[in-house]
FIVOGU-770094 format. One record per residue (C-alpha): x, y, z; residue number from 1; residue in three letters. Coordinates in nm, 4 decimals. Layout:
# residues N
SEDO, X, Y, Z, NUM, ALA
...
//
This chain:
# residues 194
SEDO, 1.6507, -4.1165, -2.0644, 1, MET
SEDO, 1.9880, -4.0803, -2.2359, 2, LEU
SEDO, 1.8150, -4.0135, -2.5683, 3, LYS
SEDO, 1.6085, -3.7313, -2.4112, 4, LYS
SEDO, 1.9226, -3.5795, -2.2616, 5, PHE
SEDO, 2.1042, -3.5938, -2.5964, 6, LYS
SEDO, 1.8108, -3.4253, -2.7712, 7, ASN
SEDO, 1.7929, -3.1554, -2.5029, 8, TRP
SEDO, 2.1693, -3.1029, -2.5280, 9, TYR
SEDO, 2.1569, -3.0732, -2.9098, 10, ARG
SEDO, 1.8677, -2.8264, -2.8937, 11, GLN
SEDO, 2.0451, -2.6178, -2.6324, 12, LEU
SEDO, 2.3601, -2.5836, -2.8388, 13, PHE
SEDO, 2.1717, -2.5357, -3.1642, 14, GLN
SEDO, 1.9892, -2.2415, -3.0052, 15, ILE
SEDO, 2.3227, -2.1136, -2.8755, 16, GLN
SEDO, 2.4851, -2.1430, -3.2189, 17, ASP
SEDO, 2.1897, -1.9636, -3.3801, 18, THR
SEDO, 2.2110, -1.6826, -3.1231, 19, LYS
SEDO, 2.5821, -1.6409, -3.1895, 20, PHE
SEDO, 2.5358, -1.6584, -3.5673, 21, GLN
SEDO, 2.2688, -1.3879, -3.5588, 22, ASP
SEDO, 2.4738, -1.1488, -3.3446, 23, VAL
SEDO, 2.8126, -1.2198, -3.5021, 24, LEU
SEDO, 2.6828, -1.1952, -3.8569, 25, ASP
SEDO, 2.7941, -0.8666, -4.0026, 26, ILE
SEDO, 2.7194, -0.7230, -4.3408, 27, LYS
SEDO, 3.0084, -0.5602, -4.5213, 28, ASN
SEDO, 2.9379, -0.1883, -4.5264, 29, HIS
SEDO, 3.0768, 0.1624, -4.5225, 30, GLU
SEDO, 3.1413, 0.3255, -4.1850, 31, VAL
SEDO, 3.2521, 0.6764, -4.0950, 32, HIS
SEDO, 3.5213, 0.7267, -3.8335, 33, ILE
SEDO, 3.6168, 1.0857, -3.7560, 34, GLN
SEDO, 3.4378, 1.1941, -4.0778, 35, ASP
SEDO, 3.6407, 0.9596, -4.2984, 36, VAL
SEDO, 3.4766, 0.6737, -4.4900, 37, ALA
SEDO, 3.6095, 0.3208, -4.4437, 38, TYR
SEDO, 3.4823, -0.0192, -4.5491, 39, PHE
SEDO, 3.4113, -0.2645, -4.2646, 40, LEU
SEDO, 3.4019, -0.6338, -4.3524, 41, ALA
SEDO, 3.4300, -0.9758, -4.1993, 42, LYS
SEDO, 3.7856, -1.1025, -4.2445, 43, ALA
SEDO, 3.8362, -1.3645, -4.5150, 44, GLN
SEDO, 4.1189, -1.6097, -4.5788, 45, PHE
SEDO, 4.2343, -1.3822, -4.8623, 46, THR
SEDO, 4.2929, -1.1041, -4.6037, 47, ASP
SEDO, 4.5528, -1.3061, -4.4110, 48, ILE
SEDO, 4.8607, -1.1897, -4.6096, 49, PRO
SEDO, 4.7617, -0.8253, -4.5528, 50, GLU
SEDO, 4.6912, -0.8935, -4.1838, 51, MET
SEDO, 5.0410, -1.0400, -4.1533, 52, LEU
SEDO, 5.1756, -0.7293, -4.3300, 53, GLY
SEDO, 5.0083, -0.5079, -4.0705, 54, ILE
SEDO, 5.1598, -0.7184, -3.7927, 55, GLU
SEDO, 5.5053, -0.6790, -3.9495, 56, ARG
SEDO, 5.4582, -0.3018, -3.9726, 57, ALA
SEDO, 5.3357, -0.2766, -3.6134, 58, VAL
SEDO, 5.5708, -0.5255, -3.4479, 59, TYR
SEDO, 5.9049, -0.4319, -3.6026, 60, GLY
SEDO, 5.9089, -0.6915, -3.8785, 61, GLY
SEDO, 5.7786, -0.9752, -3.6617, 62, LYS
SEDO, 5.4453, -1.1530, -3.6857, 63, THR
SEDO, 5.3158, -1.2692, -3.3467, 64, PRO
SEDO, 5.0630, -1.4844, -3.5333, 65, TRP
SEDO, 5.1382, -1.6845, -3.8463, 66, ASP
SEDO, 4.9058, -1.7527, -4.1382, 67, SER
SEDO, 4.8078, -2.0938, -3.9965, 68, ALA
SEDO, 4.6954, -1.9345, -3.6681, 69, ALA
SEDO, 4.4800, -1.6786, -3.8502, 70, PHE
SEDO, 4.3369, -1.9466, -4.0801, 71, ALA
SEDO, 4.2479, -2.1619, -3.7800, 72, SER
SEDO, 4.0676, -1.8688, -3.6157, 73, GLU
SEDO, 3.8741, -1.7846, -3.9329, 74, LEU
SEDO, 3.7572, -2.1477, -3.9602, 75, ARG
SEDO, 3.5871, -2.1204, -3.6174, 76, HIS
SEDO, 3.2889, -1.9308, -3.7524, 77, GLY
SEDO, 3.0420, -1.9814, -3.4697, 78, THR
SEDO, 3.2225, -1.8249, -3.1721, 79, ASP
SEDO, 3.4829, -1.5994, -3.3370, 80, ARG
SEDO, 3.4598, -1.2733, -3.5220, 81, LEU
SEDO, 3.7411, -1.1152, -3.7211, 82, TYR
SEDO, 3.6835, -0.7783, -3.8834, 83, LEU
SEDO, 3.8911, -0.5691, -4.1221, 84, VAL
SEDO, 3.8792, -0.2003, -4.2080, 85, LEU
SEDO, 3.9771, -0.0845, -4.5561, 86, ARG
SEDO, 4.0111, 0.2483, -4.7312, 87, ARG
SEDO, 4.0593, 0.2583, -5.1087, 88, HIS
SEDO, 4.1076, -0.1222, -5.1052, 89, ASP
SEDO, 4.3997, -0.0987, -4.8601, 90, ARG
SEDO, 4.3655, -0.3051, -4.5416, 91, LEU
SEDO, 4.4330, -0.0622, -4.2557, 92, LEU
SEDO, 4.3223, -0.2422, -3.9413, 93, ALA
SEDO, 4.1844, -0.5684, -3.8093, 94, PHE
SEDO, 4.0513, -0.7163, -3.4890, 95, ILE
SEDO, 3.9725, -1.0676, -3.3706, 96, GLY
SEDO, 3.7564, -1.1774, -3.0819, 97, CYS
SEDO, 3.6351, -1.5049, -2.9317, 98, THR
SEDO, 3.2976, -1.5190, -2.7594, 99, PHE
SEDO, 3.2597, -1.7708, -2.4756, 100, ASP
SEDO, 2.9058, -1.7978, -2.3430, 101, ASP
SEDO, 3.0047, -2.0463, -2.0702, 102, ALA
SEDO, 3.2586, -1.8024, -1.9229, 103, LYS
SEDO, 3.0518, -1.4944, -2.0086, 104, GLY
SEDO, 3.3610, -1.3484, -2.1752, 105, ASP
SEDO, 3.4462, -1.1954, -2.5092, 106, ALA
SEDO, 3.8234, -1.2069, -2.5492, 107, HIS
SEDO, 3.9969, -0.9788, -2.7972, 108, ILE
SEDO, 4.2699, -1.1989, -2.9376, 109, THR
SEDO, 4.4291, -0.9574, -3.1802, 110, ASN
SEDO, 4.4036, -0.5954, -3.2908, 111, ILE
SEDO, 4.6375, -0.3947, -3.5096, 112, ALA
SEDO, 4.6292, -0.0712, -3.7090, 113, VAL
SEDO, 4.8895, 0.0234, -3.9709, 114, VAL
SEDO, 5.1230, 0.2865, -3.8252, 115, PRO
SEDO, 5.0252, 0.5654, -4.0680, 116, ASP
SEDO, 4.6574, 0.5309, -3.9635, 117, TYR
SEDO, 4.7064, 0.5054, -3.5876, 118, GLN
SEDO, 4.5483, 0.7767, -3.3691, 119, ASN
SEDO, 4.2575, 0.8166, -3.6150, 120, ARG
SEDO, 4.0017, 0.6243, -3.4126, 121, GLY
SEDO, 4.0195, 0.2930, -3.6009, 122, LEU
SEDO, 4.1264, 0.0840, -3.3017, 123, GLY
SEDO, 3.8696, 0.2541, -3.0798, 124, HIS
SEDO, 3.5970, 0.1861, -3.3361, 125, PHE
SEDO, 3.6860, -0.1829, -3.3756, 126, LEU
SEDO, 3.6975, -0.2470, -3.0009, 127, ILE
SEDO, 3.3653, -0.0648, -2.9577, 128, ALA
SEDO, 3.2097, -0.2969, -3.2173, 129, VAL
SEDO, 3.3263, -0.6027, -3.0211, 130, MET
SEDO, 3.1983, -0.4595, -2.6921, 131, ILE
SEDO, 2.8611, -0.3987, -2.8559, 132, LYS
SEDO, 2.8510, -0.7567, -2.9917, 133, LYS
SEDO, 2.9394, -0.8938, -2.6455, 134, ALA
SEDO, 2.6591, -0.6888, -2.4893, 135, ARG
SEDO, 2.4085, -0.8251, -2.7410, 136, HIS
SEDO, 2.5216, -1.1772, -2.6528, 137, LEU
SEDO, 2.4633, -1.0839, -2.2863, 138, GLU
SEDO, 2.8204, -1.1651, -2.1878, 139, LEU
SEDO, 2.9614, -1.0276, -1.8629, 140, LYS
SEDO, 3.2935, -0.8878, -1.9784, 141, GLN
SEDO, 3.5392, -0.8208, -2.2575, 142, VAL
SEDO, 3.9032, -0.9044, -2.1891, 143, SER
SEDO, 4.2391, -0.8713, -2.3609, 144, LEU
SEDO, 4.6118, -0.8785, -2.2997, 145, GLU
SEDO, 4.8500, -0.6007, -2.3940, 146, VAL
SEDO, 5.2260, -0.5751, -2.3742, 147, ARG
SEDO, 5.3469, -0.4092, -2.0554, 148, LEU
SEDO, 5.5566, -0.1727, -2.2708, 149, SER
SEDO, 5.2622, -0.0705, -2.4933, 150, ASN
SEDO, 5.1400, 0.2224, -2.2860, 151, VAL
SEDO, 4.9617, 0.3874, -2.5829, 152, ARG
SEDO, 4.7398, 0.0830, -2.6300, 153, ALA
SEDO, 4.6778, 0.0605, -2.2557, 154, GLN
SEDO, 4.5628, 0.4242, -2.2579, 155, ALA
SEDO, 4.3228, 0.3521, -2.5469, 156, LEU
SEDO, 4.1765, 0.0540, -2.3647, 157, TYR
SEDO, 4.1380, 0.2551, -2.0427, 158, GLN
SEDO, 3.9598, 0.5305, -2.2399, 159, ASP
SEDO, 3.7105, 0.2634, -2.3484, 160, LEU
SEDO, 3.6545, 0.1591, -1.9855, 161, GLY
SEDO, 3.8958, -0.1325, -1.9509, 162, PHE
SEDO, 4.0690, -0.1746, -1.6176, 163, GLU
SEDO, 4.3965, -0.3483, -1.5399, 164, LYS
SEDO, 4.3200, -0.6870, -1.3849, 165, ALA
SEDO, 4.6675, -0.8336, -1.3412, 166, GLY
SEDO, 4.9996, -0.9216, -1.5005, 167, ILE
SEDO, 5.0868, -1.2380, -1.6909, 168, LYS
SEDO, 5.4598, -1.2927, -1.6456, 169, LYS
SEDO, 5.6566, -1.3884, -1.9576, 170, GLY
SEDO, 5.3348, -1.4088, -2.1620, 171, TYR
SEDO, 5.4643, -1.3177, -2.5076, 172, TYR
SEDO, 5.6394, -1.5731, -2.7250, 173, PHE
SEDO, 5.9967, -1.4879, -2.8239, 174, GLY
SEDO, 6.0912, -1.1997, -2.5946, 175, ASP
SEDO, 5.8820, -1.3264, -2.2965, 176, HIS
SEDO, 5.7564, -0.9763, -2.2194, 177, GLU
SEDO, 5.4904, -0.9530, -1.9505, 178, ASP
SEDO, 5.1292, -0.8869, -2.0493, 179, ALA
SEDO, 4.8795, -0.6666, -1.8714, 180, VAL
SEDO, 4.5393, -0.8333, -1.8389, 181, ASP
SEDO, 4.2648, -0.5778, -1.9017, 182, MET
SEDO, 3.8909, -0.6257, -1.8543, 183, VAL
SEDO, 3.5764, -0.4226, -1.8995, 184, ILE
SEDO, 3.2592, -0.5353, -1.7265, 185, THR
SEDO, 2.9597, -0.4887, -1.9521, 186, ILE
SEDO, 2.5913, -0.4906, -1.8832, 187, GLY
SEDO, 2.2543, -0.4838, -2.0471, 188, ASP
SEDO, 2.2468, -0.4082, -2.4226, 189, PRO
SEDO, 1.9855, -0.1430, -2.3460, 190, GLU
SEDO, 2.2432, 0.0465, -2.1385, 191, ASP
SEDO, 2.5089, 0.0357, -2.4115, 192, ALA
SEDO, 2.7095, 0.3540, -2.4517, 193, GLU
SEDO, 2.9413, 0.2108, -2.7159, 194, VAL
//
């Protein structure tokens, strides 16, 4: 009996892993955002120094995540997806997301766009990609946290359909700023607008 259960369990998770691998697999390719060509690719370990550079530029010289944290995320290939956008070989933006079938949630862990390319649709595009992936995995929602003081990002997320779901007191390491929990409920991939 135990042997049958173990086999069933292995098959179940192998199917799950295959489903995730198929949906989260992305071919590096050119994309057009507001009539400008960019190169979309899966993040690699060699991208980490540039990702940290973007964090420094966005967060006033600080890096909320260190290279070890990014490396750990990139090692989790089956339920995580990290994407980068480049133009003329310069890394301009990145996003990371975890996909949890048990919770029915895709959680955006990190997103950043270099300051001189903000307000050009890059963040919107990257989040839309993750929402689309979550829909194809038939998850129920996409969630994220954003600093209470980051009203521009909150407006972007609300434009995409996210709603404020609560406040996490003292969430951020270092300054202990509160975070706004934001969630978008998603449905059938056939109904996808993103």
